[in-house]
Each structure stands twice: as structure tokens, then as C-alpha cells.
C-alpha positions in Angstrom: 88.8 158.8 -56.8 88.4 155.2 -58.0 92.0 154.3 -58.8 95.5 155.0 -57.5 98.0 155.6 -60.3 95.9 153.4 -62.6 95.3 150.7 -60.0 91.6 150.2 -59.0 91.2 151.0 -55.3 89.3 147.7 -54.4 92.2 145.7 -55.8 94.7 147.8 -54.0 93.0 147.6 -50.7 92.3 143.9 -51.1 96.0 143.2 -51.7 97.0 145.4 -48.8 94.6 143.5 -46.5 96.0 140.2 -47.8 99.5 141.5 -47.2 98.6 142.6 -43.7 97.3 139.1 -42.9 100.5 137.5 -44.3 102.4 140.1 -42.3 100.6 138.9 -39.1 101.8 135.4 -39.8 105.3 136.7 -40.4 105.1 138.7 -37.1 103.9 135.8 -34.9 106.4 133.3 -36.4 109.3 135.8 -36.3 108.3 136.7 -32.8 108.7 133.1 -31.7 112.1 132.9 -33.4 113.2 136.2 -31.8 112.2 135.0 -28.3 114.2 131.8 -28.7 117.2 133.5 -30.2 117.1 136.5 -27.9 116.8 134.4 -24.8 118.6 131.2 -25.7 120.9 132.2 -28.6 119.5 129.3 -30.6 118.7 129.6 -34.4 115.7 127.4 -34.4 115.4 126.0 -37.9 112.6 123.6 -36.8 110.3 126.6 -36.4 108.6 126.2 -39.8 108.0 122.5 -39.2 106.4 123.2 -35.8 104.2 125.8 -37.5 103.1 123.0 -39.8 102.5 120.7 -36.9 100.2 123.3 -35.3 98.1 123.4 -38.4 98.1 119.6 -38.8 97.1 119.1 -35.2 94.2 121.5 -35.7 93.1 119.3 -38.6 93.6 116.1 -36.6 91.7 117.5 -33.6 88.7 118.2 -35.9 89.0 115.0 -38.0 89.7 112.5 -35.2 88.2 114.1 -32.1 85.4 116.1 -33.6 86.5 119.3 -31.7 86.3 122.5 -33.6 88.5 125.5 -34.3 88.3 127.1 -30.8 89.4 124.0 -29.1 92.3 123.6 -31.6 93.3 127.2 -30.9 93.9 126.1 -27.3 95.1 122.5 -27.6 97.4 122.6 -30.7 99.8 125.4 -29.4 99.9 123.7 -26.0 100.8 120.4 -27.7 103.5 122.0 -29.9 104.9 123.8 -26.8 105.1 120.4 -25.0 107.0 119.0 -28.0 109.3 122.0 -27.8 110.0 121.3 -24.1 110.8 117.7 -24.9 113.2 118.8 -27.7 114.9 121.3 -25.3 115.3 118.8 -22.5 116.4 115.8 -24.5 118.5 117.4 -27.3 119.2 121.1 -27.2 120.3 121.2 -23.6 123.4 119.2 -24.6 124.5 121.8 -27.1 124.5 125.0 -25.1 128.2 125.0 -24.5 129.0 124.4 -28.2 129.0 126.7 -31.2 125.7 128.0 -32.4 126.1 126.1 -35.6 125.4 122.8 -33.8 122.0 124.0 -32.6 121.2 125.2 -36.2 122.2 121.8 -37.7 120.2 119.9 -35.0 117.0 121.9 -35.5 117.4 121.7 -39.3 117.6 117.9 -39.0 114.6 117.9 -36.8 112.7 120.0 -39.3 113.4 117.4 -42.1 112.4 114.5 -39.8 109.1 116.2 -38.8 108.3 117.2 -42.3 109.1 113.8 -43.7 107.0 112.0 -41.0 103.9 114.1 -41.9 104.6 113.8 -45.6 104.7 110.0 -45.3 101.5 109.9 -43.2 99.3 112.4 -45.2 101.1 113.0 -48.5 101.9 116.4 -50.0 98.3 117.3 -51.1 96.7 119.9 -49.0 94.0 119.0 -46.5 91.0 121.4 -46.2 90.1 123.1 -42.9 86.9 125.0 -42.9 86.5 128.5 -41.5 84.5 128.4 -38.2 80.8 129.4 -38.7 81.2 132.3 -36.2 83.9 133.9 -38.5 82.4 133.1 -41.9 81.2 135.9 -44.1 82.5 139.4 -44.6 82.3 142.9 -43.2 81.3 145.7 -45.6 83.8 148.7 -45.3 82.3 150.7 -48.2 85.3 150.4 -50.4 85.7 146.7 -50.0 84.4 143.6 -48.2 86.8 142.4 -45.4 86.4 138.6 -44.7 85.7 138.2 -41.0 88.3 135.5 -40.6 91.0 137.8 -41.9 89.9 140.5 -39.5 90.1 137.9 -36.7 93.6 136.9 -37.7 94.8 140.5 -37.7 93.2 141.1 -34.2 94.4 137.8 -32.7 98.0 138.2 -34.0 98.3 141.8 -32.8 97.0 140.8 -29.4 99.5 137.9 -29.1 102.4 140.1 -30.3 101.5 142.9 -27.9 101.0 140.5 -25.0 104.4 138.8 -25.6 106.2 142.1 -25.8 104.6 143.2 -22.5 105.4 139.9 -20.8 109.1 140.1 -21.8 109.7 143.8 -21.5 107.4 144.9 -18.6 107.0 142.1 -16.1 109.1 140.5 -13.4 109.2 137.2 -15.3 110.5 139.0 -18.4 113.2 140.6 -16.2 114.2 137.2 -15.0 114.4 135.9 -18.6 116.6 138.8 -19.7 118.8 138.5 -16.6 119.2 134.7 -17.3 120.2 135.6 -20.8 122.8 138.1 -19.8 124.4 136.3 -16.9 122.9 132.8 -16.1 125.3 132.0 -13.3 124.7 135.2 -11.4 120.9 134.8 -11.9 121.0 131.3 -10.6 122.9 132.5 -7.6 119.9 134.6 -6.6 117.8 131.4 -6.4 116.2 131.6 -9.9 115.8 128.3 -11.7 117.6 129.2 -15.0 117.3 125.7 -16.6 113.5 125.8 -16.0 113.3 129.3 -17.5 115.2 128.2 -20.6 113.0 125.2 -21.0 109.8 127.2 -20.7 111.1 129.9 -23.0 111.8 127.4 -25.8 108.4 125.8 -25.3 106.7 129.2 -25.4 108.6 130.2 -28.5 107.6 127.1 -30.5 104.1 127.3 -29.0 103.8 130.6 -30.9 104.6 128.8 -34.1 101.9 126.3 -33.3 99.4 129.1 -32.7 100.3 130.7 -36.1 99.7 127.3 -37.7 96.2 127.1 -36.3 95.4 130.6 -37.4 96.7 129.8 -40.9 94.8 126.5 -41.2 91.5 128.0 -42.5 93.3 130.4 -44.9 95.2 127.8 -46.9 95.4 124.0 -47.5 97.0 122.3 -44.5 99.9 120.2 -45.6 103.4 118.9 -44.7 105.2 121.5 -46.9 103.4 124.6 -45.6 106.2 125.3 -43.1 109.1 125.0 -45.4 107.4 127.3 -47.9 107.3 130.1 -45.3 110.2 129.7 -43.0 112.9 131.3 -45.3 110.8 134.5 -45.6 110.3 134.5 -41.8 114.1 134.2 -41.2 114.5 137.2 -43.6 112.0 139.1 -41.5 114.0 138.3 -38.3 117.3 139.4 -39.9 115.8 142.7 -41.1 114.2 143.4 -37.8 117.3 142.4 -35.8 118.1 139.0 -34.4 116.5 138.7 -31.0 114.6 142.0 -31.2 110.9 141.4 -30.1 109.7 144.8 -31.3 111.8 144.6 -34.5 110.3 141.2 -35.4 106.7 142.4 -35.0 107.0 145.7 -36.8 109.1 144.3 -39.6 106.8 141.3 -40.1 103.7 143.6 -40.4 105.6 146.1 -42.6 107.0 143.6 -45.0 103.6 141.9 -45.3 102.2 145.3 -46.5 105.1 145.9 -48.8 104.7 142.4 -50.3 100.9 143.0 -50.8 101.6 146.4 -52.5 104.2 144.8 -54.7 101.7 142.2 -56.0 99.6 145.1 -57.3 102.3 147.3 -58.6 104.9 144.8 -59.9 103.7 141.2 -59.3 106.9 139.7 -60.7 108.9 141.1 -57.8 106.5 140.0 -55.0 108.4 136.8 -54.3 111.8 138.5 -54.0 111.0 142.0 -52.5 111.6 140.8 -48.9 115.0 139.5 -49.8 115.9 142.6 -51.8 115.0 144.7 -48.7 117.1 142.3 -46.5 120.1 142.8 -48.7 119.8 146.6 -48.6 119.3 146.7 -44.8 122.3 144.4 -44.2 124.5 146.6 -46.3 123.5 149.7 -44.3 122.9 148.2 -40.8 124.3 144.6 -40.4 122.6 144.2 -37.0 119.2 144.8 -38.5 116.8 147.8 -38.1 116.2 147.2 -34.3 119.2 145.0 -33.5 122.0 146.1 -31.2 125.5 146.6 -32.7 128.1 144.5 -31.0 
């Protein structure tokens, strides 16, 4: 069989792989959003801007320091996480007792400031970032050639998502985080430093955004607008999966990436809106999302 309902199999599989790669970015980004919302009840609108910062830092580390991709994969998420810690300590900590809307407005303003800064420094034209030599080329699968870098993105993203889920759901540290979310005063009474946990959680969540930015840098042009072009779709993923649900964010991100890739083959005109159509349908049936908890 060389086609599927009139669609050539190489084109179908190629778009599905591309959709899975996009789904991996959705999963890692929505995972960071879910961690921050689930643990801190903050809708972090600066997530897309910090994803862009991760990609820009990877480019700057290569351009100004001469350090390659593997160093960027370590240093850029760490730097973005430190920026997140500074944001939490200096700004967000003052808003915890207020309505969630204030946190959303603050992070939205931060996103505009960060994006504007990099737009003024580097413009809106994309900056190229080469695929590392170790991951160049493709793997022959018989029915198609899979670029090695896309295979790496899939593997690395799934490993990060699985590791984060295990950390939060199966370790003592994760139990402390969940306890601090449910009852911070009682948790602190047992000698656990809740403000430190909150600070590190936000830093870790935005560090995941920075990691996604580094992974995305060789697949697209690095630029100031790359975060704003993606964050709305990622928020839709989080809403569909269930606000604050780690498992929901990962599975929904991967699934919607595949659906988006399939839609580009079957009905390309709907590929930009299919995620939002699914979101509307899910919210009508289950307002808390597929994996969210009804209140």
C-alpha cells in the first residue's frame, strides 16, 4: 500500500513526525505551565517570552562565547531558571495574596518587556542556529528518512516529561511540593521551607521553557517573536489537558501535535485552528479539561 485514502504514505508519515516534534515542544512548554499553575496557582503569561530567551541565549552562547549546542543545552535553561527565580522573589511574591488576575497581568507585562528588549537588540528577522554535527543527517526507516535532530528532540522531550512527572508524583520532594500547594501553613509548621519551594518551583517551570527554546533553536529561525507565535497554542493545550495536570499537559501536547500534523495532510486550511476547535469541544463537555479535577 503506497497511499492512505489517496494520501502518499511518505507525505503522511513525514507530517506525523513533524506533528510529533511540534507536540514535543507543546508538551515541554505546557508541562512548565502546568507545574507553575498546579504548584503556585499562577497563570504565567511570560512563559512564551522565556522560551524565546532560551533560544536566544543558545544563539548568544554560540555567537559570543563560541560554545556549541551541548553547552547551551545546559547553560541556557539554567540562566532562564535564575531569571525566573529573580522574577518570583522580586515581583510575584508580592501578589500571592491577591486575585490570580494580578499575576496574569504582571507576567503579561513582563512578556511584552522581554520581547520588546530582544526585538530592539536583534530585530524581528530570524537568526540561524545550525544543527550540531553529531545530530546532522537522517535515519532511513524504509518508508521515510527521519532527521536525526528530530529524533533527538522526541527522545529528549519525552525523557524530560517523564522525569518531571516522576519527580513530582513519586518522590519525597514532589510530596513536599504538593503538600505546600494544598496547605502551606501546615507544611511550614513541619519545618519545610515553603517560600524556598515556591521559588525553586517557579525557577524550574520557566527553566523547562528555556530548555524547549534551546531544543527549538536548530529547527527554526531564532527570533524575538518565536515565543508569542507559540504561547497561545500552548495555553490551549494546558486548558484541554486540565489546568495544573502534569500528565494531562504531556499527553495532550503530544496528541494535539499529531492531530495538527495529520490535519495539515488531510485538510491544511484547518491546521491552524484545529487545536482551538478541540479546546472548544472539550470545554463544552468537560470544563475542567480532560485530566483536570472538577471543583
